[in-house]
N, C-alpha and C positions, 0 to 999 in steps of 0.2 A: 721862595720863588714859585717852587714847583707847587703850592698850594693853590696860587692865585686862579689858573683858569679853571681849577673844581670849584672855586666859590661863586664865580662868575658865570653869566649863560655862556654861552658856548658862541652865539652870533657876538657877543661883545669880546669872544678874545682873541689876543692877539695871535700870529701865527706861529708857534711856537710848536718842538715834537712835543711835549705833555700836550699841550692843546689837539694837536693832531690825534694823539695816541687816544683820546677820550672821545675824540669827534668818531673812531672808526669803531671802539668800543660801544657807544651810543648807536654808529650805523649798523653792526653786524648782531649785537644783544639786545637792543632796548625794545620791550614789543609794542611799544608806541609808534603807529605809523608815524604820526605829525613828526613823532622825534626824531626818527628815523629820513624823516623830509630834510628836516632842519638839519639834522649832520651831514646830509649830502649836498644840500646846497653849498655849505661852509667848508666843506673838504673842497667843491668845488673850486671856490674864490680862494682857498690855502693853494692848490695845484698855481695859479693865474700869479699870484704875488710874487714879487722878488725874492722875499724868503724861502721860497719853495728852493731854489738854487742851492740850499744851506742846507735846509732841516732834509731833504730826499735822502743825503749820506748819512744821515744820524740813524735814519729808518731803514737803513741797511746793516745796521749794526748785527754781527753774529747771534747776539741774545735777546733777539726781537722774533716774537713769533711771524711767522709764514706769511699769514695775511697782512701784516705792517711792513714786512718787508717788500711785499709784492704791490702796496700804495705807494711805498718808495721808488722802485722801480717805475712805475705807472707816470709819478711826477717828473722821475726823470724824462723821461720819454713826452709826456705831454710838453717840458720845457724845450726840450731840443728840437721837437717837433713844429711847436707855437709860437713860441719866444725866443727863438735862434737869436734874432738881434737886439734882445736884451742882453746877451753876456759879451762882453768887449773882447776883440778879436785874440790878444796876448793870453786870453785862459783859454781858447779852444785846444790848445794840444796836453795843457794838463789836464782837461778833460776827456779828453781820448784816452789819456794814459790809466786816470782812474776807471774808465769804464771798462776798459780793457781788464785792470787786474779784477775788477768785480765780477765780470764775466769769467773769467778764471775762478775763482774763487767760489761761485754758486756754480761750478759745472757739474757737480755732483747732486745737485738742487737744492731747497724743493723746486721743481720742473717748471713751475708757475711761473716765479721770479724766472729763474732762467731766462726764460721765452722773452719774459717782458724785457729785460736788460737787452737781450738782442735783438730786439725792435729797437731800442733807443739808441743802441750803437751802430744799426743800420741806417737811422733817421739822419744820424751824426754823419755816417759816411759821404749821402746822398747829399749834405751840406755843403762838404768840403772835397768831395771827389773831384771837380772840375777846377779848382784852382789851392786849395792850400794841403790836402792831402790827394793827389793823384797815385799813390802809390798804394793808396787803403787796401787792396786784397794783396799783394803781396808780402806788406806789411802784418797782416793779419795771420798768414799761412806761418811766417816766422816765429809770431808770436804765441801761435798754440801747438807749434809742433814742438817735438822732445819728449820728456819725464821717460821715467825709468821704470822697467814692467811694464807689462800688456796691460792691464788695470788700470796704471797712470795713462798712460797712452791712451787708452780708450776713452777714458776721461775728458783730457784736452782735446781730442776729436771730434768727442759729443758736442765740448762749446763750440768749435770752430764751425763745427756742421750745422749748428743752430742760429748762428750768426749767416752764415751761408743761404740757408733756406728761406730765413724773412728778409734779404735784402733785397730781391729781387720782388717778393709780396710786396714790399712797402716801397716800391719805384710806382706798383700797381694803383694801391691806395692811395698815391702822396697826393692831394692837388698841385698841379703843376702845369705852366704855360705848355702847349704841344712842341716850342723850341724845346726847351728844357728837359722835358721828359724825352725826346728823342736821345737827347745829347748825352742825356744820363744812361738810357738804355745803350747807345752806343760804347761809351765809354767800359762799362761792365759788362758788354760780349765781346770786349778786347781780351778781358782777363781769361774769358773760357779755356782760350787755348792752354792755359799754364795750369788751372784747375783740372782739366781732364785726368792729366796723369798722377796727381796726387789722388783723385777722387778711385779710380781705377784700383792703386796701389793698397787705399784704405780696404777696398771690396776685395782682393784677393790674398790679405793676411789672413793663414789659418788661423789665427789665433784670435781674430776680430770680435768680439761681439755682436749678436746679432742686431740689435738697437743700432751700433754704429753702422751696419749695414745698408737699415730701412734707412737711416738719414741721410744717406748715401745717396740714395734710389730718392728720395725726396726732394734731393738738393737738385739732383739732374730733373726733374720735374719742375722747380722751379726756375731753374734758369731757363730750360727752354722757350720759357714764356717769355722771354727777352730775345727772341729771334736769332739763337746762336745757330751759329753752321752745323747742320746734322751729320754732315760728314766727319767734324771733329770729335762727334760724338758716338759715333760707330763702335769704338773698343767697350763705350760705356752700357750701350745697347745691348752689345755681344753679352756683355759680363751679365745684364739683366737677364736673358734669354736664360743663362746658367742657373742663376741663381731661382727660375721657376722652378729646378727641381728640390727646394728645401723647405719644407713646410710651411716652416714661421714664417719665411718671407716671399710666400709665393702672391700672397694678394696684393702687396706692394709693389714686387716687380710687376704684375699683372697691370696695375695702376699707371705705372713707370713707361711702359712698353705703350700700352694704348696712349697716354698722352704723347708721347714720342710721335706716333706715328698719326695722330689726329690733328697734328699741328696744321692751322689751314693752310702755310705757303711752304710745305715741306716738301709739296711736288715740284719744287724749285731742284732738290735734290736727288733726281731718279737715280742716277746711280748708289745712292747708299739706299732707295725703297727695291733695287733689282737684289743690294746684296743683304736686304733685311730679308726677301721673299725666302728662300733657303733654309733659314733660321724658322719660319712661323711653318712653313711646310714639316721641317725637322718635329714637330710639337706633336704631328699626327697619330703617334706610335702612342706619347701619352695621354693624348686624346681617347684614343681608342680602348686604351686598358681604364682610363677614370668612364669610360661609359659601361664598360664591363663589371668592374666594379660598384656602379651605382653611386660614385662618386660626382656629384653635382657641384658642388665647392669648383674641383677642377677643369670639370667639362665647363662650368659656366665662363670664369678665367680665360680658357684659352678658344673659346667661340669666340669673346670678344674682342681679342687678340686679332686672329683670322678678320670677322666682320670689318674691325675698325681696318685694316688692312685694303681689304676689300672692297670696302664702300666709300671710304675717303680719296682712295688712289686710283679707283675704278677707270677713269679715264688714261689717267696717265700709264697705267700700267697696258688697257689695249693698245696704245700709241705706240708701245713697244713690241711690235708685229715679231722683231725676230726673239723673242721671250714667251711668246703665245704659248707656248707648254709648260712654261712655266705656271702663269696667270691660271691658264687652263688647271693645273692641277690645286690651285689657290679657290678656286671653284667649286674645284668636285671636293673639296674639304669642305669648304662652306655649307656644300650641300648635303653633306654628311652631318655637319652641327645642325641644319635642318632635320634631318630624319634621325635624330637621336632616339634611341630607344626606351622606349616606357611614353607613358601620358603625360602630357604638360597640364597644371604645376606639381601633380603631386611627385611623379618621379623623376622630371629634367626640369629645367628653367633656362636651357639655352635655346630652343628651337626659334622661340619668337625674337630671340635678338636679329635673326638673319633675314626676316620677312622684305624688310625695306633695301637690302642689298638688292634682293631680285630686279626691284622695281629701278636701281639706280644701274643695271648692270643693262636689262633690258632699253633704257632710256639712252645708257652712252652708247650701245650698237646700233640703235636706228637714228643717231644723229652721226656717226664717224661720216665719212666721203665714201663713195659707191661703192670701190675696191674692195677697201677697209671690212666694209658692212657685207660683203657678198661672203668674205673671207669668212669671216665672226659667225655669221648664220648660221653657214654649214657645219660649224664648231659646235654652235651653241642651242641650234633648235632642237636638236634631239635631245640636248640635256635639259631642255625645259618641259619636254614632255615627261622626262623621269622627274622633274620636280612637281609637276602635278600628282604624279604616282604618290609621291613622298608627303606633300600637303595633304593629301586625300586617307592616305593612312594616319598621319598625324592628327587629323580631325576625327576620326573612327572614337566613338564611345567606347569607355572600357566597359565590362560585364556589368549585369545588373545587381549582383552582389557587391562587386567593387566599389560602381558609383555611389550606391547606398553609404558606404562608410564615409566617401568625402565628405567633406564640410562645408558648409554655405559657402563663404570664400573661395575655395578650391573650386565649386562647379562655377562660380561668378565668373571667375578667371579664366577658367575654361571655355564658356560662353561669349568671353569675348576675343579668346585665341580664334574660335572659330570665326570670329566676325571679321577677326585679323585676315585670316586665312580664304576668306569669301572673297576678302577685296583685293586679296594679293592675285587671287584665280580670276576676277574679273580682268587685271590688268595682261595678266599672261596670256586670255585670250586676243589681246591685240595682237600680240606675236604669231600665236598661234592660227588662228581664225577657225574656221567650221572643221577642217581637222581634229580640233581638240574634241568638240560636242560628237562628232563621229565616233572618234575614241571612246568616249564615257558612253555613248549606246550601244558599242558590240559588248564593250564590257560588262553593262549592264541586262543587254540580252542573255550574253552567256549565264550569269547568275542564276537568271530568273527561268531560262529553258533548257538548260543544259543537265539532266539529270545526272550526267559522270561527276560535274563539279559538285561539292558541298559548298553552302554559303551560309555566312551568320547576319541576322539584320544587320549588323553594322556594317559591313562591306556592303549591304545593298542602301541603306541610309547614307554613306559618305558618296556614292558615285550621285543620287540624287540631290544631295547637297552641292555636289559639284555643279549639275545643270544648275541648281536654283541659284546660286551664287552669279552664274554668266546672264544665264536669264532676266536676273534681276533686273541689271542694269544696260544688259548690250541687247539689241534688236538683232532677234533670231528669227525673224518672219520669213528669211531667205534659206534658211536651215532645212533640209531634206529630213533630218531624223526626230524632228518635232511631232510629226504624225505615229512616227511609231514609238516614241517616247510614252505619247497619249496612249496609245494601245497596250504598250507594258503598265502602265501603271495599275491598272484591275489586276494585275496578277500577283500584285506583290500582298503576300499574307504581314499585317500589320500587326504583327503581335506583339509592337513595342511601342509603350509613349513616345520617345523621339521617332522611331521610324515614319508612325501615324504623324507628326506635327509636321515632321519634312516633307511628308508626301503632300499634307495641304499647302506646306507654302510655295512648294514646286508648282503646284498645278495654279496657285495667284501670280505668280510672277511670269506663267503662260497668259494670263486675262489677257493681254493687248492682240497676241494670235488666235485666241481664241475668239474672239472679237470676228477676226478675218476667215477662221473656218468655223462656222457656229454648228456645222454638221457632228463637230466632235465633242459638244457642249454636253449632250444628255450623259453619258456614259461617266463625266470627270464630275458633273453636279449631283449624279445619286453617290458617288462617295462624300461627297462632301455633304450632303443632307444628311445622309447616314450616322455622318461623324459629327452632325450639330451639336446632337444631346448629349454628348461628352465633356462634362465638365472640365477634365484636364487637358482638353486640346483647344478649350474656350478662342484665347490668342489668334490662334493658327487657323482654325476654321471659321471663326468669326469674320477674319481682316480678310479669307481668302473670298469668301461668297461675296463682303461688298466688293471686291475688286472687282469679280466677276458681273455682280449688278450693275459697277458703273461700267465697265469698257465693251460689256456683252449686250447692254439693256434692249438694244433694238431686235435683239435674237430670244431674248426671253419669255416672248408671250407663250408660247407652248408649255414652259413649264413654270409661270406664276403663279397655277394652284399648287402643284408641290413645294414651292417655294415659302407659298405663304402659309400654309397648313405646318411646314414645319418649322417656321421661325414662332409662328404664331402658339404653336406648343410647348417649344422653350422658354418663350418671354412668359407664357402664364404660370412655367412650374419655376420661373427663376433661377434658372439653372447655372446661366451666367453673371459673372459679376455686373456690377453696375455701369462701366466702361464699355465693355462689350455688348450689353444692351443696346448701349446708344449707338454701337457700332453698327450690330444689326439692325435699328430703326432706320439708319441712315441707309441701308444696305436696300430695304425695302421702300426706300423713298424714290432709290434711282429705277428700282422696279417696277413703280405704279407709274412713276413718268411716262413711261414708254408704253402703258397699255391705251386701249383705247379709249375716248372720251366717256362712253356707255358703261365702263366696266369700273373705271374709276372707284366713283363713289362708294357702290355698293362693297367691292373689296377694302374701302378705306374705313368704313363703319364695320364692318365685319372685325376688320382688325383692333381697332382701338376701342371698339363696346368692351371689354373684359376690363380694359384700363381705365376709362371713363366712370364704369359701376363702383370700381374702387376707391376712386375717384372722392365718389357720390358719397360710400361712406366714407372716409377719412373725413371728408368734410361733416358729417354730422357726429363723429365720435371725440372724446374730451381730449384737448392737445395733449402729447406727450412727445420725449423724444422719438420713440420708436416712430409713430405717425406722421412725426415734418419729416421723418428720413423716407417714408414709402412718399410721402407727399412731390418732394423734392426729385423722387428717383422718376417717377409717373410724368413730372411735368418735365423732365429732361428727355422722357421718352418723346413725348410731343415737340416739343422743338428739336431733336435729332432726326425725327421724321419730314417734319416741316422743314427743315435746312437742305433738304437732299429733295423734296417732292418739286418738283421746277416743271409747270406743264407750258413755261414762258422759253424751255430752250436755253434759260440765261447761262449756264453751267456746260452747257455742250458745246463742243470743238467743233462741230458738224452744222452743217442746217438740217433742222430737225423736220421730218415729216408731216409735224403738228400745224406748221405754218402755212400747210398748204391748205387744212383743211377749215371749217370755222371751227371757232372755239366754243365751246357750251357757253350757256348763259350766266351761269354761276359757276365757278370755279370750284370744286371739291372740297378743296382746303378750308375756302370759305365758309361752304356750310357746315362743316364740321366746328371750325371757331366759334360762328353764331350759335353753334348749340352748347358747346361748352363754355362760351361765356360766362355766363351765369353764374356756374359753377366755380370757373376761377377768381368771379369777383367774391362769391362767397366766399373762397378758400384764404382770400388777402385779406379779409375782412376777420379772421381769424387769427392769421400769422403776422397781422399787420409789423411788430415790429422784431420780425427774425428774417433776417437779410436774404439768407440762403433761399429760403421761399419766395420772399419778392422775385429776387433776382431771378430765380428760373420760371416764375411765373412771365416775367418783361419778356426773358428769352423767346418763348413761345411764341409771343409775338414778333419777336424783333427778328428770329429766324422767317416766319411768315413771310415780314413783310419784304425781305430780300429779296425772295422767291417769288413773291406775288407781285411785287410793285404795285402796278396801279388798279390790279385786280383786285387789291385790301380794300379799295373806296368804301365798299357797303359798311366797313368796320372802324373807318375813322373817327366818327364821331363819337361811337360808344367810347373805343379806347379814350381818345383825348379825358373823356369825363373820370375815366378810371385812373387814368393818369393822376390828375389835378386831383382828385380824391384820396389816393396815394401820398401824392408830393406836401398836399396838406396835412394829412395824418402825422408822417413820419419820412421827412424827405431823405430820399436815396440816392446815389448818381443812377442807378440802374435806369430810375424813371427819366433823368433826364438824357440818359443814354436812346431809350425809347423816342423818346420828343425828338432827337437828334436827327434819326432813322424816320422818321415821319415829314420833316422838313426837307429831308436829301430827296425824299421819293413825290412830293406832292408841294413843292416849291411854285410848279407853274401849274398846277390845276385849282381854276379858281372856285370850284363849286367846293374844294375839298378843303380851301386853307381856312375860312373863319374860323372854327373850333381849334386849328391848329394854333392860331394868332391869339384867342383865347387863353389856350393853353400856356402859350410863352409868357404870356402877361401874367397869368397868374404863379407860375413857377419862378419869373423873374423877381417878382415883388415879395414870395416867400424867399428866396435866397439872398435877395438885400437883407430880409429882416437877417437869416442867420450870421452875415457878413455885420452887421450890427452889433449882434448880441456875440459877436467870437467865434470866425471862421475857423478856429484852428483845429478842432478837434472834427473839420470836417473837409480835409484835403481832398477827396475822393469828390464830393459833391462841389467843390472849386474848381477842380480839375475837366469834370463834365459840364459845369457850368460855363467853363470856357470856350470847350470846345461845342457846346450847343449853340453859342453866341458866334463863333466863328463861321460853324455850317449856314445860319441866316444869314449871316452879311455875305457870304458867299453864294448862296442860292437867292434869296430874297430878300434884299437890301432895305427896298422899298417898306417892308413891315415898320420901320423906324417911325416913317414919317406919320404914322398915326400918333393919337396922345396916350393909346394905352402902356406903349412900350416906351421906357424912358431909355435911350443911351447912354445918359449919363450915368444912370442906376449900374450898368453892365462896365463902364469906364471905371468906376470907381471900387467897385469891388475887383476888377483887373490891377488895378494898383495895389491894392492890398494882397494879391494874391503873388504878383512881385516879390513879395517878403516871406513867401512859405518855404520851409526848408526842401520841399518833397520835388526833386526833380522834373517828375511829369506835369507837377501842376506849374510850374515857370514855364515849360514847353509849351505847354496849352496856354499860357498865359503872352507869352509872344506870338504865339500865331495869330492870337485875337488881337492883337494890338498892331501887327504887321499887316493884316487884312480890313482893320477899322479906320487904320488912317488912310489907305488906297479910297475912301468914301469920304472924303473928306469937301471933296466937289460935289456929289450928286446927291450926299445926305445932309441937309443945314446943321441938323441936329449935332451930328458929329463934329464939321467945321466950330459951331458954336462953343464945345466942348473942349474942344482943341485950342479955340483963342481965349477961356476962361481958363484952363487950368492944365495948358502944354507946356508951362513951368513945371509942375508937379509932375508931373509924366518923364520930363527930360533929366528932373533931380533922382527919380527914382530907380529909370535907367541907368544913370552915372553910378549909382549906388550900388545897382545887382552889379554893373560892370566892374566895379570897386574891389567886390567880395568874392566873385565867380571863379571858379576855376574853369580850364578849354572848354570842357563839354558843351555849359549852357553860350559862352560867345559868341559862337555864328550863328544862334537865333536872334541874341541880344543884338546881334550886328543888324541883321535884315530887319528889325525893328527902326534904328536909327535909319537904315537905307531906305526904308517907305518912307518916312517923317521927310530926310533928304530930297528924295523924289516929289513925292506929292505936297508936302507942305515945307517949302525950303524960306517962304519969307518967317515961319514959324522959328526954325531954325537959326537963323539970320537972328533974328532978334534977342531970343531968351537962352539959345546955347551959353553965350558967355555972362550973362547971368546967372543960369545954374550954376556955373564952376568958379563962381566970385567969389562964396563963402571961405574964409582960409579954412586949411586943414580939409577940405571937402573936394571929391569922395574918399581923399587918404591924404596922411598928413607927409605922406612920402613924396607928394607932386610939389614942384615949383611953379611960380606963376608964368615961367617961361615953358615949361612943359604943356601946363593947361590951353595956353595960346596955341602953341606948334599944334595939338591936338583939333581947337575948334577950327583950324586955319584947313587942317589936312579933312577933316569932316565935312564941313561947309562947301568943299570944292568937290565932294563924291559924288556925283548924280546917276552915274552911268557904271559900275562896276559892281557888284556885289563881294566880290573876294579882294579887290582892294579894301572896302570897307571893314570888312571882317578883320585884314589884316591891322587896318589901323587902330580900329578897338580891341585886338588881341594885345598890340604892343601898349595901350594905353591902360590896359589892364595888367599889365604887366609891370608896368611902373608904379601903378599904385600900388601894388603887394611887393615891392622892391625886388623884384626879379629881375627886371631890364637893366 
């Protein structure tokens, strides 16, 4: 008998103990992945078979290896949890007895088998607790108590506790109706009062093993999730606090206490919280010692407990006005956690836990009724000033020698930590107001002017960091200390890179203030320009200069030559990385935009000449990776400059004085573009198949077009010709995007649009050819093509009245694009059809193609709805809505035809469901939201999720 399964293929084997063991051997040890998959599939079928009720017990035999025993226990859990109804009711009691016996037998291990058997027993309890086994928990307590000797008692308790731990967890993971889940939870919660004394008894046994105590704590955490009475758990929580003194149980005790405190509705037990408060405060001594001993784990754990109580129950504890001193002591304890000695994250990891508490406390105080708010502001406003001092101290850099020894990961964590502190300071400012800035200013003044006080660069940097944190997001225009701060900054000797960086960022944060106080610009600009050549300060300096040029542009004319000269020097020397060089060009674009018309062209040509000359050299060099990189870089500089060089004031938030004076005949940017156009053309012929170069070149024209708007007109014809050549030789999405921008700007310009029309015809025909030969490799081109024609339909739909531009090509390309897996392409396609259908009355070609192939469109839409996730359903529903609203006759005639084929768009749909969908969708011509709900419901039905 035993040789039969070995001789036949596993797929054909009967579900016997021997076959199961052979399959497990194959699953665990066969090197062939295909054979493993066969074994996995067969074992899953075996677990679902009726024979599994019998072979699972044999697999648990003591002579089997743990892997086989584990599969036996897992099979038992699978049968009880998923196939319970297959077992006759008269066998339930014997199953229960056998299972309890097996749990007892495996109480010494292996652990993985014991846990699985306990989960199976928990599943059985959940099936029977409300009817045939209502005394399940008391019965378990009796079954697993007793034994001789402490070792045997511990073993039996471990088995009992394992069942008690997994029982609530099994309830949480089991799929149940809301009513049954509530009934089971209530039934289990009623047993908690009888469990607590036993758990306390186990915890207090002097000879109890550490593992047993740990499981008691895990049991408490598990049952707390059942919403048991926190008052009944007070004794266990008190014991948990005691266990914080035992190192091997410290982490588990912390998790237990934090879980108990963090229960979302434990605020109902205000008395229990108040009793817990002294226990938390009593940890202060242990916390202080841990901090002195640099015991990071203990400090971290106690901080977690204090923060959990303060953060979760801040409002409830504030409401207990009679106990305000106890809560104040807790707040002071949390403040000591915030100020934990040492540098984060090298010396301590606790302070970061506390930051969100200060937000919570501030919010809760400010939302109290007036009388309580006044009381608490008197108490906590001085404490928040202390908090600022603590935060600035924690934000201090370590010594240069120590910082050099930090790992890159530590430095990054410290940077993030300072960002969190910065956000906290900004929020605290809302409570403390201008007095906080005055406080910081006075301290900075003492450090910089009082020779009797010695100060380190870290002290100065921390105060500037505080100023910058607040000024970055808060309007400080009304503060009377900012002029003094601007006056103090030049007194700082920036002898450290971090200090110099913070000085720059502080100046940048005050850019809007400087725009209103231009007399203060000269001093800070001098500092910024002096620092511009320092590559180590690249990000801070360039971003600050960009902010000043953007915010203060109308006051920079006296300083323009200095800014241009310093910038040109660092650009030519390539001191900064590519990204910062782009920022610098954007800054210069803002600067040039504010100058008088007669000065712009000369300064622009002077700025760009070195870069144009280098482009000319690159155009004549042999192509290489280095020359490609340089070409992309210089084209990026041009596009960055042109993106902000805006003589029309498009990006300006106020009326530009330029509007009051005549515009120059030819925009200076146009003059430069006309000069470099042949050069760019030459470069593109060389790098035609290099997407990076083509994209960078297109960006030059696209950025210029966005700022020049109609001033770009002299270049339209040339550019259309260039795009046509590019796209004909090697189609790329960026060429279509540039065409779309031309359509957007010049749709209403009759003189400029003919070359754009010719370009549209060309790129449409070429794209049609791409789709005919398989556009799957060009999803970006398909996406941009959809966006291009959506723009044409919005801005210049009458262009489809000409013979040269066939809307049918766009329609069929769109149908194919619906089948692309890329989400952006499908989104763009939905937008195209939503717009296209809206023109069925005014564009005859649209009406004609919808009449001919509307059925194909509906079938494609239905197929997409049947297979799409929720992310695209809203856009697909908009297409349906557009058809319903603009072409109701098409809908009424062809929707039912589209749904007629059996199994389309899903085999899960019934004819009645299809008809119901038709009725709903045909009547919806008013509300997009109702249409979206109808389409979403239909999609769920198609996927079997409704």
